[in-house]
VOBA-1610 file (N, C-alpha, C; in pm, whole numbers, padded with zeros to 5 digits, always signed):
BEGIN
Met-02348+00558+00949Met-02253+00584+00869Met-02114+00480+00844Leu-02051+00450+00722Leu-02023+00287+00679Leu-01876+00403+00714Ala-01827+00516+00658Ala-01699+00557+00664Ala-01684+00720+00734Thr-01557+00720+00799Thr-01568+00887+00782Thr-01393+00889+00775Gly-01345+01031+00727Gly-01206+01047+00713Gly-01235+01202+00703Ile-01109+01262+00681Ile-01052+01376+00602Ile-01092+01438+00480Pro-01153+01555+00466Pro-01140+01564+00320Pro-01025+01626+00253Arg-00972+01610+00134Arg-00808+01577+00083Arg-00776+01753+00072Gln-00902+01835+00029Gln-00873+01970+00063Gln-00782+02003+00228Asn-00819+01936+00336Asn-00848+02007+00462Asn-00704+01900+00511Ala-00627+01860+00419Ala-00539+01748+00494Ala-00446+01864+00537Pro-00324+01805+00653Pro-00207+01884+00701Pro-00135+01952+00606Glu-00063+01995+00646Glu+00054+02051+00547Glu+00154+01959+00574Pro+00228+01900+00513Pro+00365+01861+00524Pro+00433+01907+00631Pro+00519+01839+00750Pro+00560+01880+00828Pro+00711+01920+00789Gly+00778+02007+00815Gly+00937+02012+00779Gly+00944+02118+00692Gln+01062+02053+00587Gln+01092+02118+00461Gln+01037+02073+00369Ala+00984+02162+00252Ala+00861+02100+00160Ala+00960+02173+00014Pro+00938+02073-00073Pro+01027+02160-00206Pro+00993+02258-00264Thr+01070+02325-00332Thr+01020+02479-00351Thr+00994+02463-00500Ala+00904+02559-00591Ala+00790+02533-00686Ala+00924+02490-00814Ala+01032+02556-00783Ala+01187+02547-00877Ala+01208+02424-00854Ala+01231+02330-00783Ala+01234+02203-00741Ala+01182+02110-00794Ala+01030+02136-00784Ala+00942+02070-00860Ala+00886+02034-00995Arg+00952+02136-01049Arg+00996+02109-01174Arg+01153+02052-01298Ser+01214+02056-01172Ser+01328+02033-01214Ser+01309+01841-01248Arg+01373+01784-01335Arg+01393+01729-01408Arg+01507+01634-01373Pro+01530+01535-01275Pro+01683+01484-01259Pro+01659+01399-01352Ala+01865+01337-01350Ala+01838+01274-01478Ala+01860+01124-01439Leu+01779+01044-01507Leu+01785+00890-01418Leu+01895+00805-01564Arg+01913+00708-01471Arg+02035+00645-01543Arg+01972+00542-01609Ser+02016+00463-01766Ser+01928+00349-01799Ser+01993+00218-01767Glu+02110+00230-01690Glu+02198+00091-01635Glu+02191+00137-01488Arg+02192-00020-01419Arg+02178-00026-01322Arg+02342+00024-01237Glu+02409+00055-01185Glu+02553+00036-01140Glu+02551-00019-00981Ser+02503-00009-00888Ser+02486-00100-00776Ser+02389-00155-00756Leu+02362-00268-00650Leu+02268-00321-00618Leu+02187-00208-00533Ser+02229-00144-00475Ser+02165+00008-00412Ser+02101+00067-00449Asp+02091+00072-00620Asp+02069+00143-00697Asp+01839+00148-00667Leu+01794+00240-00659Leu+01687+00217-00704Leu+01594+00228-00774Glu+01517+00101-00854Glu+01502+00081-00993Glu+01391+00189-01005Leu+01325+00269-01113Leu+01187+00339-01091Leu+01153+00274-01243Ser+00990+00286-01271Ser+00933+00234-01371Ser+00822+00304-01375Gly+00737+00283-01473Gly+00591+00299-01530Gly+00597+00438-01571Asp+00493+00556-01553Asp+00496+00662-01647Asp+00579+00766-01596Leu+00690+00739-01667Leu+00810+00875-01599Leu+00861+00987-01710Ala+00865+01081-01668Ala+00856+01178-01792Ala+00962+01121-01832Gly+00975+01194-02018Gly+01098+01204-02096Gly+01154+01071-02121Gln+01120+00978-02075Gln+01119+00825-02107Gln+00964+00725-02193Pro+01026+00629-02265Pro+00959+00573-02341Pro+00892+00476-02291Pro+00745+00471-02298Pro+00637+00302-02217Pro+00723+00188-02177Gly+00729+00141-02091Gly+00788-00008-01982Gly+00938+00093-02030Ala+01001+00183-01997Ala+01151+00162-01976Ala+01169+00194-01822Ile+01296+00128-01761Ile+01336+00107-01665Ile+01463+00179-01656Arg+01431+00263-01541Arg+01532+00376-01517Arg+01590+00353-01387Tyr+01686+00426-01342Tyr+01769+00413-01150Tyr+01820+00521-01106Phe+01818+00547-00974Phe+01850+00628-00918Phe+01965+00570-00837Thr+02134+00613-00810Thr+02179+00558-00755Thr+02155+00685-00592Arg+02185+00632-00455Arg+02158+00653-00353Arg+02225+00812-00389Asp+02364+00796-00414Asp+02398+00958-00446Asp+02278+01045-00499Asp+02217+00999-00626Asp+02137+01096-00672Asp+02028+01124-00571Leu+01986+01046-00492Leu+01861+01087-00411Leu+01878+01184-00327Leu+02006+01174-00287Leu+02074+01220-00158Leu+02099+01357-00158Arg+02112+01365-00327Arg+02083+01533-00384Arg+02008+01598-00397Leu+01881+01517-00332Leu+01741+01603-00400Leu+01697+01656-00288Pro+01609+01756-00247Pro+01602+01833-00114Pro+01566+01682+00017Gln+01579+01713+00104Gln+01589+01626+00195Gln+01474+01644+00305Val+01417+01567+00357Val+01325+01600+00496Val+01400+01481+00602Ser+01412+01571+00741Ser+01444+01502+00860Ser+01352+01511+00984Tyr+01315+01355+01016Tyr+01262+01390+01147Tyr+01251+01284+01277Thr+01227+01354+01414Thr+01245+01209+01478Thr+01048+01087+01502Val+01103+01007+01470Val+00939+00920+01435Val+00971+00843+01538Thr+00841+00855+01577Thr+00845+00731+01723Thr+00726+00676+01722Asp+00600+00692+01594Asp+00544+00605+01613Asp+00547+00496+01483Asp+00645+00502+01450Asp+00667+00385+01335Asp+00704+00261+01377Thr+00626+00122+01333Thr+00594+00001+01442Thr+00763-00073+01307Asn+00854+00002+01231Asn+00980-00089+01183Asn+01132-00051+01314Phe+01055+00042+01414Phe+01151+00099+01478Phe+01117+00038+01629Thr+01197+00059+01739Thr+01145-00016+01871Thr+01183+00117+01948Gly+01163+00228+01930Gly+01214+00387+01978Gly+01174+00506+01902Pro+01213+00631+01951Pro+01247+00733+01853Pro+01338+00709+01768Thr+01346+00766+01678Thr+01445+00729+01578Thr+01458+00847+01446Glu+01581+00874+01442Glu+01636+00993+01332Glu+01615+00947+01180Val+01515+00931+01103Val+01527+00918+00943Val+01516+01061+00902Ser+01564+01036+00761Ser+01595+01199+00692Ser+01570+01056+00517Gly+01517+01140+00486Gly+01501+01119+00294Gly+01381+01210+00221Val+01342+01153+00118Val+01284+01251+00015Val+01141+01207+00032Leu+01057+01317+00025Leu+00923+01306+00047Leu+00843+01214-00121Leu+00757+01156-00097Leu+00686+01091-00239Leu+00647+01196-00326Glu+00585+01254-00263Glu+00533+01383-00346Glu+00594+01449-00383Asp+00721+01478-00385Asp+00818+01531-00432Asp+00903+01479-00567Leu+00903+01334-00549Leu+00925+01214-00618Leu+00855+01256-00710Ile+00710+01217-00726Ile+00571+01249-00811Ile+00625+01355-00892Gln+00671+01447-00830Gln+00629+01623-00926Gln+00777+01604-00973Arg+00857+01531-00972Arg+00974+01516-01053Arg+00978+01445-01140Leu+00921+01284-01103Leu+00905+01216-01211Leu+00862+01152-01273Ser+00674+01185-01281Ser+00556+01206-01326Ser+00599+01229-01458Ala+00519+01157-01581Ala+00535+01180-01724Ala+00400+01248-01737Ala+00263+01270-01638Ala+00143+01354-01680Ala+00075+01351-01519Pro-00013+01480-01557Pro-00059+01517-01435Pro-00196+01390-01388Asp-00208+01306-01495Asp-00280+01172-01427Asp-00224+01059-01371Ser-00078+01064-01363Ser+00013+00960-01324Ser+00073+01006-01199Asp-00050+01013-01113Asp-00071+01071-00955Asp-00013+00914-00873Met-00009+00816-00886Met+00010+00733-00800Met+00098+00708-00761Leu+00195+00653-00657Leu+00333+00625-00653Leu+00305+00433-00594Val+00355+00330-00702Val+00370+00207-00580Val+00490+00183-00557Ala+00513+00148-00459Ala+00659+00108-00378Ala+00667-00052-00363Ile+00757-00174-00467Ile+00726-00276-00456Ile+00854-00285-00374Cys+00887-00439-00279Cys+00983-00469-00225Cys+00985-00577-00238Ser+01126-00633-00250Ser+01225-00758-00290Ser+01149-00904-00269Asp+01019-00887-00194Asp+00946-00991-00205Asp+00806-00997-00262His+00795-00873-00329His+00667-00895-00412His+00550-00774-00328Tyr+00604-00772-00228Tyr+00468-00683-00143Tyr+00486-00514-00233Lys+00362-00471-00244Lys+00337-00381-00302Lys+00273-00261-00247Ala+00308-00150-00194Ala+00229-00012-00103Ala+00222+00076-00190Tyr+00085+00100-00171Tyr-00033+00199-00271Tyr-00035+00344-00241Tyr+00063+00412-00283Tyr+00016+00570-00250Tyr-00103+00664-00326Pro-00153+00608-00294Pro-00283+00746-00377Pro-00318+00869-00362Gln-00297+00972-00365Gln-00324+01133-00349Gln-00397+01154-00222Val-00461+01068-00191Val-00536+01121-00050Val-00447+01063+00046Tyr-00393+00960+00028Tyr-00263+00884+00135Tyr-00180+00990+00142Leu-00121+01034-00007Leu-00015+01142+00032Leu-00042+01251+00094Ala-00202+01340+00065Ala-00220+01524+00095Ala-00234+01451+00253Ala-00261+01353+00323Ala-00285+01321+00452Ala-00166+01290+00547His-00062+01182+00496His+00043+01143+00577His+00130+01211+00516His+00189+01275+00408His+00334+01319+00354His+00435+01218+00421Pro+00396+01081+00338Pro+00565+00972+00345Pro+00628+01021+00255Phe+00742+00962+00317Phe+00906+00981+00245Phe+00988+00856+00243Leu+01074+00868+00148Leu+01175+00747+00093Leu+01299+00766+00251Ala+01298+00635+00296Ala+01400+00678+00407Ala+01548+00640+00329Leu+01656+00733+00342Leu+01745+00689+00301Leu+01901+00700+00384Lys+01876+00773+00522Lys+01931+00738+00645Lys+01882+00707+00772Ile+01897+00631+00835Ile+01829+00637+00991Ile+01958+00637+01076Asn+01885+00742+01136Asn+02047+00808+01271Asn+02182+00792+01216Gly+02138+00900+01120Gly+02215+00931+01023Gly+02332+00842+00993Gln+02275+00723+00935Gln+02351+00607+00850Gln+02259+00559+00774Pro+02368+00496+00646Pro+02356+00427+00520Pro+02255+00299+00581Pro+02208+00236+00504Pro+02106+00117+00477Pro+02221+00023+00571Ala+02396-00008+00567Ala+02422-00099+00639Ala+02420-00075+00754Gly+02394+00057+00801Gly+02410+00062+00944Gly+02262+00057+01007Trp+02200-00009+00973Trp+02025+00064+00969Trp+02014-00130+01090Pro+01903-00096+01186Pro+01813-00133+01299Pro+01782-00316+01184Arg+01777-00386+01251Arg+01722-00542+01186Arg+01557-00517+01169Asp+01505-00576+01112Asp+01322-00578+01088Asp+01317-00581+01271Ser+01177-00521+01278Ser+01124-00479+01413Ser+01043-00667+01497Glu+01031-00713+01351Glu+00959-00875+01396Glu+01058-00969+01442Thr+01147-00937+01452Thr+01284-01041+01511Thr+01369-01169+01419His+01290-01089+01260His+01362-01229+01217His+01496-01233+01145Gly+01560-01061+01207Gly+01662-01061+01141Gly+01698-00998+01030Tyr+01552-00944+00951Tyr+01603-00922+00802Tyr+01713-00789+00800Asp+01716-00764+00720Asp+01788-00682+00664Asp+01688-00573+00623Met+01634-00438+00640Met+01544-00294+00590Met+01532-00239+00519Gly+01659-00280+00454Gly+01750-00193+00329Gly+01674-00260+00160Pro+01712-00212+00049Pro+01839-00065+00059Pro+01709+00037+00080Tyr+01585+00057+00112Tyr+01530+00182+00096Tyr+01418+00104+00154Leu+01335+00201+00258Leu+01158+00205+00334Leu+01152+00331+00324Ile+01021+00296+00390Ile+00915+00443+00361Ile+00865+00475+00550Ser+00894+00579+00520Ser+00781+00629+00667Ser+00720+00752+00639His+00696+00785+00780His+00606+00909+00774His+00709+01032+00971Ala+00650+01136+00938Ala+00683+01236+01027Ala+00618+01148+01162Ser+00498+01119+01092Ser+00350+01081+01269Ser+00258+01062+01141Phe+00198+00938+01246Phe+00093+00858+01151Phe-00030+00884+01223Lys-00115+00961+01187Lys-00284+00969+01245Lys-00403+00901+01134Pro-00501+00784+01174Pro-00560+00754+01086Pro-00610+00894+01024Ala-00657+00857+00875Ala-00783+00970+00815Ala-00917+00944+00771Phe-00904+00824+00825Phe-01053+00734+00780Phe-01097+00593+00840Lys-01210+00577+00874Lys-01257+00445+00909Lys-01328+00416+00846Ile-01400+00301+00766Ile-01481+00235+00716Ile-01502+00097+00785Leu-01631+00122+00875Leu-01641+00023+00918Leu-01559-00066+01037Ser-01463-00145+01087Ser-01372-00134+01170Ser-01286-00186+01129His-01248-00112+00992His-01113-00100+00935His-01097+00025+00950Ala-00953+00044+00999Ala-00900+00179+00996Ala-00792+00207+00884Asp-00795+00331+00839Asp-00647+00316+00773Asp-00549+00268+00871Tyr-00427+00272+00782Tyr-00289+00247+00868Tyr-00168+00285+00833Ala-00087+00273+00811Ala+00062+00352+00817Ala+00092+00199+00675Gln+00106+00310+00579Gln+00204+00190+00511Gln+00336+00240+00479Ile+00414+00146+00550Ile+00557+00135+00624Ile+00654+00035+00534Pro+00652+00023+00424Pro+00710-00059+00394Pro+00877-00071+00411Trp+00943-00206+00397Trp+01080-00204+00445Trp+01130-00307+00307Gly+01247-00315+00276Gly+01320-00410+00166Gly+01243-00287+00008Val+01256-00197+00074Val+01178-00126-00115Val+01280-00139-00211Val+01266-00203-00337Val+01385-00175-00447Val+01322-00117-00572Arg+01179-00093-00593Arg+01163-00033-00676Arg+01000+00087-00652Leu+01002+00192-00762Leu+00902+00300-00754Leu+00869+00242-00863Glu+00747+00262-00856Glu+00643+00282-01046Glu+00569+00382-00992Leu+00582+00478-01084Leu+00466+00591-01143Leu+00324+00538-01201Arg+00186+00562-01130Arg+00131+00466-01204Arg-00010+00591-01230Asn-00099+00544-01278Asn-00222+00626-01296Asn-00361+00590-01225Glu-00366+00675-01100Glu-00432+00567-01003Glu-00600+00581-01054Lys-00676+00659-01107Lys-00777+00562-01124Lys-00757+00460-01244Ala-00659+00447-01321Ala-00686+00310-01391Ala-00603+00186-01284Ile-00566+00211-01170Ile-00490+00103-01102Ile-00669+00050-01044Tyr-00734+00188-00966Tyr-00870+00122-00865Tyr-00955+00091-00980Ser-00974+00079-01077Ser-01041+00076-01231Ser-01050-00112-01260Glu-00930-00137-01207Glu-00915-00315-01252Glu-00975-00356-01136Ile-01015-00321-00992Ile-01087-00428-00863Ile-01201-00338-00871Ala-01240-00222-00957Ala-01331-00198-00917Ala-01450-00314-00871Pro-01586-00297-00837Pro-01701-00417-00833Pro-01782-00431-00928Arg-01836-00527-00968Arg-01871-00559-01172Arg-02025-00603-01116Gly-02108-00546-01163Gly-02220-00699-01215Gly-02364-00518-01187Pro-02449-00600-01107Pro-02586-00493-01025Pro-02553-00458-00931Gln-02489-00505-00835Gln-02501-00464-00701Gln-02374-00355-00736Ala-02265-00368-00776Ala-02160-00267-00768Ala-02155-00163-00663Ala-02309-00043-00687Ala-02330+00043-00622Ala-02370+00044-00478Asp-02430-00122-00452Asp-02444-00165-00261Asp-02394-00062-00205Glu-02421-00017-00105Glu-02315+00037+00006Glu-02256-00009+00049Leu-02238-00133+00121Leu-02154-00217+00196Leu-02094-00299+00042Val-02095-00296-00081Val-02027-00357-00165Val-01898-00244-00212Gln-01948-00120-00208Gln-01833+00038-00210Gln-01741-00008-00072Ala-01820-00023+00080Ala-01734-00032+00204Ala-01633-00147+00142Gly-01694-00224+00138Gly-01537-00389+00111Gly-01494-00297+00006Tyr-01521-00266-00104Tyr-01433-00197-00256Tyr-01273-00105-00145Arg-01351-00008-00083Arg-01229+00085+00009Arg-01143+00003+00077Ile-01213-00081+00162Ile-01091-00184+00241Ile-01035-00221+00147Ala-01068-00351+00028Ala-00985-00408-00033Ala-00868-00306-00107Glu-00929-00212-00146Glu-00775-00123-00244Glu-00700-00066-00100Gln-00700-00058-00004Gln-00590-00040+00064Gln-00513-00182+00107Asn-00594-00265+00174Asn-00546-00385+00265Asn-00534-00515+00171Cys-00637-00520+00073Cys-00589-00666-00022Cys-00493-00684-00109Leu-00511-00511-00209Leu-00442-00512-00313Leu-00283-00522-00313Arg-00282-00455-00169Arg-00055-00474-00161Arg-00038-00635-00180Cys-00095-00725-00145Cys-00056-00888-00186Cys-00118-00912-00279His-00255-00880-00321His-00281-00947-00433His-00316-00876-00529Asn-00332-00922-00684Asn-00411-00861-00736Asn-00473-00950-00850Met-00561-00889-01035Met-00630-00994-01027Met-00507-01076-01141Gly-00392-01066-01164Gly-00281-01164-01223Gly-00136-01215-01104Ala-00088-01243-01154Ala+00066-01309-01108Ala+00145-01167-01074Gly+00223-01197-01031Gly+00335-01100-00949Gly+00348-01018-00837Thr+00270-01097-00738Thr+00251-01044-00637Thr+00313-01123-00539Lys+00279-01048-00426Lys+00333-01118-00236Lys+00270-01255-00227Ser+00150-01230-00251Ser+00066-01375-00261Ser+00026-01442-00374Gly+00022-01562-00371Gly+00033-01672-00499Gly-00109-01692-00547Arg-00222-01593-00480Arg-00362-01596-00477Arg-00399-01481-00523Pro-00459-01447-00631Pro-00502-01363-00751Pro-00658-01334-00655Trp-00696-01232-00717Trp-00810-01180-00719Trp-00947-01231-00752Leu-00958-01327-00859Leu-01071-01416-00846Leu-01038-01579-00744Val-00969-01575-00720Val-00909-01690-00606Val-01025-01633-00478Leu-01018-01519-00415Leu-01081-01410-00315Leu-01195-01473-00361Ser-01242-01424-00460Ser-01396-01422-00512Ser-01468-01535-00477Ala-01369-01654-00567Ala-01439-01808-00526Ala-01420-01823-00402Trp-01318-01784-00325Trp-01338-01829-00177Trp-01470-01816-00075Ser-01528-01605-00133Ser-01591-01581-00042Ser-01740-01636-00080Ala-01727-01697-00209Ala-01891-01747-00240Ala-01884-01892-00220Ala-01797-01942-00222Ala-01809-02111-00153Ala-01774-02112-00052Ser-01748-02068+00054Ser-01735-02064+00187Ser-01720-01955+00258Pro-01808-01881+00268Pro-01838-01750+00361Pro-01710-01740+00458Gln-01769-01868+00553Gln-01679-01895+00713Gln-01527-01915+00678Tyr-01479-01983+00574Tyr-01317-01985+00569Tyr-01268-01875+00499Phe-01367-01822+00443Phe-01324-01658+00377Phe-01271-01575+00541Ala-01404-01608+00619Ala-01428-01496+00732Ala-01241-01517+00826Asp-01262-01651+00862Asp-01159-01714+00960Asp-01019-01660+00891Tyr-01013-01721+00718Tyr-00871-01676+00673Tyr-00831-01494+00722Val-00924-01421+00639Val-00888-01262+00662Val-00839-01264+00836Arg-00930-01296+00909Arg-00898-01278+01046Arg-00774-01340+01114Asn-00768-01460+01097Asn-00661-01521+01157Asn-00603-01639+01023Pro-00530-01602+00964Pro-00489-01678+00850Pro-00382-01770+00887Arg-00347-01823+01005Arg-00286-01920+01021Arg-00387-02037+01120Ser-00503-02006+01133Ser-00601-02059+01177Ser-00650-02171+01062Arg-00630-02138+00940Arg-00667-02232+00822Arg-00539-02311+00768Asn-00404-02180+00828Asn-00301-02239+00682Asn-00139-02223+00783Pro-00161-02316+00889Pro-00023-02302+00944Pro+00109-02202+00900His+00115-02181+00752His+00219-02180+00701His+00160-02004+00632Ala+00064-01954+00655Ala+00025-01851+00609Ala+00108-01740+00678Gln+00172-01656+00532Gln+00273-01542+00586Gln+00182-01431+00587Met+00040-01410+00559Met-00046-01326+00555Met-00095-01263+00696Pro-00043-01133+00725Pro-00088-01052+00879Pro-00254-01073+00869Gly-00290-01113+00978Gly-00434-01144+01043Gly-00478-01008+01058Asn-00657-00979+01043Asn-00744-00889+01099Asn-00795-00935+01205Pro-00774-00942+01323Pro-00829-00993+01430Pro-00939-00897+01462Gly-00930-00730+01411Gly-01038-00686+01473Gly-01164-00668+01376Tyr-01196-00729+01301Tyr-01255-00681+01160Tyr-01383-00766+01216Asp-01475-00698+01218Asp-01638-00777+01318Asp-01702-00858+01154Asp-01810-00856+01211Asp-01891-00927+01101Asp-01973-00849+00964Pro-01993-00697+01020Pro-02036-00603+00879Pro-01926-00583+00825Thr-01779-00623+00894Thr-01703-00552+00754Thr-01630-00681+00731Ile-01610-00771+00727Ile-01611-00907+00700Ile-01743-00977+00573Gly-01855-00880+00605Gly-01952-00914+00537Gly-01933-00835+00424Ala-01891-00709+00404Ala-01897-00583+00328Ala-01765-00628+00210Leu-01689-00700+00269Leu-01548-00777+00172Leu-01607-00873+00109Ile-01708-00941+00183Ile-01764-01096+00071Ile-01823-01039+00015Asp-01879-00967+00015Asp-02008-00909-00057Asp-01938-00841-00199Tyr-01861-00766-00190Tyr-01728-00701-00268Tyr-01662-00811-00370Phe-01608-00909-00324Phe-01599-00985-00339Phe-01613-01113-00436Arg-01773-01129-00405Arg-01859-01201-00490Arg-01922-01091-00615Thr-01884-00970-00694Thr-01943-00900-00766Thr-01844-00979-00848Phe-01716-01009-00853Phe-01647-01065-00982Phe-01672-01218-01016Leu-01798-01242-00958Leu-01848-01395-01012Leu-01926-01351-01188Glu-01913-01452-01216Glu-02001-01465-01381Glu-02156-01421-01300Ser-02217-01542-01204Ser-02325-01478-01202Ser-02387-01420-01052Pro-02326-01316-00989Pro-02322-01325-00855Pro-02437-01304-00782Gln-02453-01348-00660Gln-02565-01372-00609Gln-02592-01242-00554Pro-02755-01122-00528Pro-02747-01047-00467Pro-02711-01045-00286Pro-02637-00943-00267Pro-02626-00927-00124Pro-02719-00983+00019Ser-02718-01045+00082Ser-02831-01090+00168Ser-02842-01011+00276Pro-02976-00986+00280Pro-03048-00884+00406Pro-03006-00889+00543Gln-02968-01032+00574Gln-02996-01103+00695Gln-02855-01202+00691Lys-02746-01170+00699Lys-02639-01237+00686Lys-02596-01360+00797Pro-02594-01428+00797Pro-02534-01493+00938Pro-02447-01463+00985Arg-02417-01527+01111Arg-02325-01439+01185Arg-02194-01554+01176Leu-02047-01511+01156Leu-01954-01554+01087Leu-01828-01603+01244His-01866-01703+01298His-01805-01719+01403His-01650-01704+01384Pro-01549-01697+01411Pro-01413-01758+01358Pro-01365-01864+01465Gly-01290-01990+01350Gly-01268-02116+01437Gly-01372-02201+01403Ser-01484-02200+01324Ser-01525-02236+01257Ser-01503-02362+01186Gln-01509-02481+01136Gln-01462-02562+01044Gln-01522-02612+00928Asp-01562-02510+00855Asp-01661-02531+00729Asp-01509-02534+00611Lys-01529-02600+00509Lys-01448-02626+00442Lys-01509-02585+00283Pro-01391-02478+00200Pro-01428-02434+00110Pro-01523-02514-00031
//
């Protein structure tokens, strides 16, 4: 089996306080102008708003929504058990979405990193937008756990707890816990993922589909088909790398700084050869004349000095 997981209908119920039906139907007033640097920017398919509109919530607006509060023990943004409170992302989608198919929330950070929250992730993990940490507003939050000393506000996303819901080859579901969140977008999940769906005659291949699912969660957060992402390398550049030099691609995915000492991309040292091969097969489908997947792939050795 390439993948294991839990069906969406069997996902656990959200812990703690859930929004009432009346609260889910209510439409909080959105502000048309920013009042403070701490305001949360909102965009996408917003209920009652024209296409392309940008609106805002102040922190006080968000604090007036139903709150959840947890002692978080497994969030790597914190160094120990931490009291975190805020608003469930599911609640925000119910309140803000323009239509039932505007069902994906995208959290965008100040450095253009994007975290995608499809329905299956929301149902399995119930992430929430943090408003207070240990009872404090962002000015009193701890600095980032990577010891850079960065401010993690104005918003971050956490979970009451996190257990991986699926595994594809050697890629396991992992927590989407961005900090420095400045904007939330409501998007159509099907439309977002169709943009990066594999193409051509090999699109339905089992390994190609496995690579596609891995790329949905791992690659899309910093890359996409165009500009405006954390990485300056769009999807078609990744496709070209995967075809021109599979070894370079493998090395970069596992340990980016082995190829570029200044790389900011986190490595994936646990990705085994079949997982790397699935990603290569997937990205190669975007070439104009993709070659079929090889039934016997050469072993990809980290540290090889192939050049693209």
